[in-house]
C-alpha positions, 0 to 999 in steps of 0.5 A: 052056716057051712064054710062053703056058704061063707066062702060064697058070701065072702066072694060075692062081697069081694068087688075086685077081679070080677072075672076071676071072682066069677070063676070061683063062684061058678066052681063052688056052685058046681062043687059042693066039696070045693072047699076041701083038698079032697076035691081033685081038680081044684079047691079053695085055699086061704092065705095071708100076707103078714105085715110087720107093725111098722108096715115096712116089711112082710114075712115070707116062708120058704115053702118046703115042698114048692121051694118058693118064698110065699105068703102063709096059707094053705088048705081049709080044714073042717074046724074052720068056721069061716074063710077068714078063720082059715086064713088067720089059722094058716098065717098063725100056724106057718108064721108062729106069731100069735095075735095076728089080726086080719086087715079089715075089708075082707080079702085083698085079692084072688089068685088061681095057681097050679100046685102039685095037688090041684089048682088052688083058688086062693083067697088072699088076706093081709094080716098085721103082726103086733109089736114085739111079735116073734116068728117061728119056723113051722114044719111046712117051711125051710125058712121064714124071713122078714123082707122090706117091701122093696126086696119082695120082687127079688125073692118072690114070684109075681103073685106075691108081688101083686099081693103085696101091692094090693095089701099096700093099697088096703093099708 
């Protein structure tokens, strides 16, 4: 099964945000290359909000290009067999934390946003860090920091706040 086919199945199984979900499905139906950064108008991306083992804080990255506090995530790559694998790879690469586990139940939300390269049709997951996990700043980040839930709205935009809210409901 291709990554494109997997994304369609993931999105069809996702029960929330029906109108936005349909936008994603329609886009993929019209764009066989819609999983890749090379698709110029928009493309599917995968991200994950990393939650600490106590479930009281989240790890955010100060994105080097966007200069915003965000969850870990980005473009799908040819080696990604599934959308969940892409989200887990991105979260692991950008957090430096090995052994992250995605929260069961598939994506926690969808978020469509404009970036310098194109529209991102982001499929957002939640990931749990294991006890004793140690983060490490990646080349894509200016900083990496754990934030208590109550502080996220002070540093991040509404899309990250909505992702945190959805993640907390899932947990």
